[in-house]
SEKE-337528 format. One record per residue (C-alpha): residue in one letter; x, y, z. Coordinates in nm, 3 decimals, decimal comma, always signed. Layout:
% SEKE-337528
<'A' <X Y Z>>,
...
***
This chain:
% SEKE-337528
<'M' <+0,000 +0,000 +0,000>>,
<'V' <+0,140 +0,338 -0,102>>,
<'S' <+0,147 +0,589 +0,182>>,
<'A' <-0,009 +0,930 +0,131>>,
<'R' <+0,226 +1,203 +0,016>>,
<'P' <+0,324 +1,436 +0,298>>,
<'T' <+0,174 +1,785 +0,291>>,
<'L' <+0,363 +2,107 +0,348>>,
<'G' <+0,174 +2,144 +0,677>>,
<'G' <+0,281 +1,800 +0,797>>,
<'L' <+0,644 +1,860 +0,701>>,
<'L' <+0,646 +2,199 +0,874>>,
<'R' <+0,485 +2,053 +1,185>>,
<'G' <+0,740 +1,771 +1,187>>,
<'L' <+1,029 +2,018 +1,152>>,
<'R' <+0,898 +2,220 +1,445>>,
<'A' <+0,847 +1,907 +1,657>>,
<'R' <+1,203 +1,785 +1,590>>,
<'H' <+1,340 +2,114 +1,723>>,
<'N' <+1,086 +2,134 +2,006>>,
<'W' <+0,975 +2,482 +1,897>>,
<'T' <+0,641 +2,642 +1,970>>,
<'L' <+0,459 +2,823 +1,690>>,
<'K' <+0,560 +3,151 +1,852>>,
<'E' <+0,928 +3,049 +1,861>>,
<'M' <+0,921 +2,946 +1,495>>,
<'S' <+0,750 +3,274 +1,407>>,
<'Q' <+1,024 +3,471 +1,587>>,
<'R' <+1,294 +3,273 +1,406>>,
<'T' <+1,144 +3,303 +1,058>>,
<'G' <+0,959 +3,636 +1,063>>,
<'I' <+0,640 +3,463 +0,946>>,
<'P' <+0,329 +3,539 +1,156>>,
<'V' <+0,200 +3,276 +1,398>>,
<'S' <-0,142 +3,281 +1,231>>,
<'T' <+0,015 +3,204 +0,891>>,
<'L' <+0,226 +2,918 +1,027>>,
<'S' <-0,076 +2,771 +1,205>>,
<'K' <-0,286 +2,776 +0,887>>,
<'V' <-0,003 +2,612 +0,690>>,
<'E' <+0,036 +2,336 +0,951>>,
<'H' <-0,338 +2,265 +0,935>>,
<'D' <-0,321 +2,258 +0,551>>,
<'R' <-0,548 +2,560 +0,519>>,
<'L' <-0,281 +2,771 +0,349>>,
<'T' <+0,037 +2,721 +0,149>>,
<'L' <+0,350 +2,934 +0,118>>,
<'T' <+0,485 +3,110 -0,188>>,
<'Y' <+0,835 +3,031 -0,311>>,
<'D' <+0,961 +3,359 -0,161>>,
<'K' <+0,821 +3,263 +0,180>>,
<'L' <+0,970 +2,913 +0,157>>,
<'L' <+1,306 +3,068 +0,070>>,
<'Q' <+1,271 +3,305 +0,367>>,
<'L' <+1,188 +3,009 +0,591>>,
<'S' <+1,492 +2,808 +0,484>>,
<'E' <+1,729 +3,106 +0,507>>,
<'K' <+1,608 +3,214 +0,850>>,
<'L' <+1,638 +2,858 +0,981>>,
<'N' <+1,976 +2,815 +0,811>>,
<'L' <+1,852 +2,510 +0,619>>,
<'R' <+1,880 +2,408 +0,255>>,
<'M' <+1,544 +2,381 +0,080>>,
<'S' <+1,596 +2,003 +0,052>>,
<'E' <+1,646 +1,981 +0,430>>,
<'L' <+1,330 +2,182 +0,485>>,
<'F' <+1,126 +1,918 +0,305>>,
<'A' <+1,319 +1,615 +0,431>>,
<'E' <+1,118 +1,357 +0,621>>,
<'P' <+1,290 +1,176 +0,909>>,
<'N' <+1,389 +0,821 +0,817>>,
<'E' <+1,223 +0,690 +1,128>>,
<'A' <+1,004 +0,834 +1,399>>,
<'A' <+1,205 +1,036 +1,644>>,
<'E' <+1,205 +0,902 +1,994>>,
<'Q' <+0,996 +1,096 +2,240>>,
<'A' <+1,224 +1,314 +2,448>>,
<'V' <+1,226 +1,231 +2,819>>,
<'T' <+1,171 +1,559 +2,997>>,
<'A' <+1,144 +1,410 +3,348>>,
<'R' <+0,886 +1,672 +3,439>>,
<'R' <+0,702 +1,604 +3,762>>,
<'S' <+0,456 +1,795 +3,976>>,
<'I' <+0,267 +1,705 +4,292>>,
<'G' <-0,092 +1,829 +4,288>>,
<'R' <-0,205 +1,978 +4,619>>,
<'E' <-0,530 +2,165 +4,668>>,
<'D' <-0,370 +2,438 +4,880>>,
<'Q' <-0,123 +2,510 +4,598>>,
<'A' <-0,380 +2,506 +4,319>>,
<'I' <-0,492 +2,810 +4,123>>,
<'R' <-0,852 +2,864 +4,229>>,
<'V' <-1,106 +3,020 +3,994>>,
<'N' <-1,454 +3,093 +4,131>>,
<'T' <-1,735 +3,137 +3,878>>,
<'P' <-2,113 +3,138 +3,920>>,
<'N' <-2,135 +2,770 +3,814>>,
<'Y' <-1,814 +2,612 +3,943>>,
<'D' <-1,521 +2,646 +4,182>>,
<'Y' <-1,210 +2,529 +3,992>>,
<'F' <-0,886 +2,416 +4,158>>,
<'Y' <-0,627 +2,394 +3,878>>,
<'L' <-0,360 +2,151 +3,996>>,
<'C' <+0,015 +2,144 +3,922>>,
<'P' <+0,023 +2,512 +3,817>>,
<'E' <+0,403 +2,538 +3,805>>,
<'L' <+0,420 +2,318 +3,493>>,
<'R' <+0,395 +2,540 +3,187>>,
<'H' <+0,288 +2,449 +2,832>>,
<'K' <+0,078 +2,157 +2,953>>,
<'R' <-0,127 +1,969 +2,695>>,
<'M' <-0,336 +1,824 +2,977>>,
<'I' <-0,500 +2,041 +3,246>>,
<'P' <-0,608 +1,862 +3,568>>,
<'A' <-0,853 +2,027 +3,806>>,
<'L' <-1,080 +1,958 +4,100>>,
<'V' <-1,420 +2,109 +4,028>>,
<'Q' <-1,688 +2,186 +4,286>>,
<'I' <-2,027 +2,233 +4,121>>,
<'R' <-2,240 +2,530 +4,221>>,
<'A' <-2,534 +2,518 +3,978>>,
<'K' <-2,835 +2,305 +4,076>>,
<'S' <-3,013 +2,307 +3,738>>,
<'L' <-2,953 +2,379 +3,371>>,
<'E' <-3,174 +2,686 +3,399>>,
<'E' <-2,946 +2,820 +3,672>>,
<'F' <-2,635 +2,721 +3,475>>,
<'G' <-2,730 +2,905 +3,156>>,
<'E' <-2,591 +2,833 +2,808>>,
<'L' <-2,385 +2,521 +2,746>>,
<'V' <-2,009 +2,584 +2,730>>,
<'R' <-1,766 +2,478 +2,457>>,
<'H' <-1,388 +2,484 +2,431>>,
<'A' <-1,107 +2,316 +2,244>>,
<'G' <-1,005 +1,953 +2,302>>,
<'E' <-1,150 +1,666 +2,499>>,
<'E' <-1,217 +1,610 +2,866>>,
<'F' <-1,252 +1,332 +3,121>>,
<'V' <-1,453 +1,381 +3,439>>,
<'Y' <-1,466 +1,150 +3,743>>,
<'V' <-1,718 +1,208 +4,022>>,
<'V' <-1,542 +1,225 +4,358>>,
<'E' <-1,834 +1,330 +4,574>>,
<'G' <-2,211 +1,359 +4,531>>,
<'R' <-2,412 +1,307 +4,212>>,
<'V' <-2,373 +1,500 +3,886>>,
<'R' <-2,620 +1,555 +3,605>>,
<'V' <-2,441 +1,593 +3,272>>,
<'H' <-2,607 +1,789 +2,993>>,
<'T' <-2,460 +1,768 +2,642>>,
<'E' <-2,557 +1,915 +2,308>>,
<'F' <-2,631 +1,591 +2,122>>,
<'Y' <-2,730 +1,346 +2,398>>,
<'D' <-3,000 +1,314 +2,660>>,
<'P' <-2,891 +1,418 +3,012>>,
<'I' <-2,724 +1,147 +3,218>>,
<'E' <-2,666 +1,120 +3,593>>,
<'L' <-2,331 +1,010 +3,735>>,
<'S' <-2,273 +0,894 +4,092>>,
<'R' <-1,954 +0,876 +4,295>>,
<'G' <-1,695 +0,659 +4,119>>,
<'E' <-1,851 +0,701 +3,774>>,
<'S' <-1,698 +0,900 +3,489>>,
<'I' <-1,754 +1,039 +3,142>>,
<'Y' <-1,528 +1,128 +2,848>>,
<'I' <-1,654 +1,386 +2,597>>,
<'D' <-1,552 +1,606 +2,308>>,
<'S' <-1,521 +1,951 +2,468>>,
<'N' <-1,623 +2,126 +2,145>>,
<'M' <-1,969 +1,983 +2,204>>,
<'G' <-2,181 +2,207 +2,425>>,
<'H' <-2,186 +2,070 +2,782>>,
<'A' <-2,274 +2,152 +3,141>>,
<'Y' <-2,234 +1,978 +3,477>>,
<'V' <-2,489 +2,049 +3,751>>,
<'C' <-2,576 +1,891 +4,084>>,
<'A' <-2,831 +1,612 +4,047>>,
<'D' <-3,175 +1,650 +4,207>>,
<'G' <-3,153 +1,620 +4,586>>,
<'C' <-2,772 +1,667 +4,586>>,
<'D' <-2,646 +1,982 +4,757>>,
<'Q' <-2,279 +1,946 +4,667>>,
<'A' <-2,080 +1,757 +4,406>>,
<'V' <-1,706 +1,744 +4,339>>,
<'M' <-1,540 +1,615 +4,021>>,
<'L' <-1,186 +1,547 +3,908>>,
<'G' <-1,163 +1,682 +3,556>>,
<'V' <-0,883 +1,653 +3,300>>,
<'C' <-0,893 +1,867 +2,985>>,
<'S' <-0,664 +1,785 +2,696>>,
<'S' <-0,596 +1,935 +2,355>>,
<'A' <-0,341 +1,894 +2,077>>,
<'E' <-0,359 +2,268 +2,022>>,
<'E' <-0,140 +2,512 +2,212>>,
<'G' <-0,288 +2,763 +2,453>>,
<'L' <-0,532 +2,526 +2,623>>,
<'M' <-0,518 +2,717 +2,950>>,
<'E' <-0,597 +3,044 +2,771>>,
<'S' <-0,892 +2,871 +2,605>>,
<'L' <-1,023 +2,761 +2,944>>,
<'L' <-0,984 +3,113 +3,084>>,
<'T' <-1,187 +3,242 +2,791>>,
<'M' <-1,454 +2,987 +2,880>>,
<'H' <-1,463 +3,119 +3,239>>,
<'G' <-1,526 +3,467 +3,107>>,
<'D' <-1,800 +3,345 +2,874>>,
<'E' <-1,982 +3,140 +3,138>>,
<'A' <-2,022 +3,428 +3,382>>,
<'A' <-2,268 +3,712 +3,368>>,
<'A' <-2,111 +4,042 +3,261>>,
<'D' <-2,172 +4,195 +3,603>>,
<'T' <-2,055 +3,895 +3,809>>,
<'P' <-1,682 +3,918 +3,895>>,
<'I' <-1,470 +3,603 +3,881>>,
<'T' <-1,228 +3,542 +4,168>>,
<'I' <-0,884 +3,400 +4,086>>,
<'T' <-0,660 +3,284 +4,370>>,
<'D' <-0,302 +3,195 +4,279>>,
<'P' <-0,087 +3,098 +4,585>>,
<'T' <+0,223 +3,224 +4,404>>,
<'R' <+0,076 +3,573 +4,350>>,
<'G' <-0,063 +3,673 +4,686>>,
<'A' <-0,417 +3,793 +4,753>>,
<'P' <-0,717 +3,683 +4,542>>,
<'R' <-0,803 +3,894 +4,239>>,
<'R' <-1,157 +3,979 +4,130>>,
<'V' <-1,175 +4,004 +3,752>>,
<'A' <-1,466 +4,116 +3,534>>,
<'P' <-1,563 +3,829 +3,298>>,
<'R' <-1,540 +4,050 +2,992>>,
<'R' <-1,189 +4,160 +3,090>>,
<'L' <-1,079 +3,799 +3,154>>,
<'T' <-1,209 +3,692 +2,813>>,
<'E' <-1,035 +3,980 +2,633>>,
<'V' <-0,700 +3,912 +2,803>>,
<'A' <-0,715 +3,538 +2,730>>,
<'K' <-0,805 +3,596 +2,366>>,
<'R' <-0,517 +3,844 +2,323>>,
<'K' <-0,273 +3,590 +2,470>>,
<'K' <-0,406 +3,323 +2,237>>,
<'A' <-0,374 +3,554 +1,935>>,
<'R' <-0,010 +3,626 +2,024>>,
<'G' <+0,060 +3,251 +2,026>>,
***
């Protein structure tokens, strides 16, 4: 069976992965905007000859090296990163629907975001519109009972010890089940895209009413901060746009 020909996006993504560069780092090295590089990697845009020449010159590579595929899959680098998740060291974000405790905050550029989540909302009417964000998520009920609402499925109730795995781009909401005053979940959000944490911060801004401040408590930054949802959303979106 003949394998599919590699695309420019795949080759560019592979080149960046071999050097362990972020999109922003590659943009700084080549002078090509992050948005352009991202579109090329997702095969939504191609580069002119002049831009390819600029890319190879800035990276000090021959054009043939730029398009060279590795002979075999590169071994995954062992980074030996480790972080102990403790609730008192978590970044806490209080919103009208949830209290989030983002664990292991000292690890940067995570592709997987773990959090303890205490549910506030008691009904979908109280919760408001379903939320959506990039990636996938896994939720495990630690305490109480949770009613899960999703865009394309009937609501389902989860008890302690039960879990669910969903596509986070699908509208979803977690609320306390009938007769349950408090529920706690362990949630893990994951995405192949960069800037997952910024995407989640944007979600926090979107889920809150415009006049309901969000409280963020970061043990490494002193006293809690109260942030207007609109302001939080704008800041997160600017960070995401900068790559």
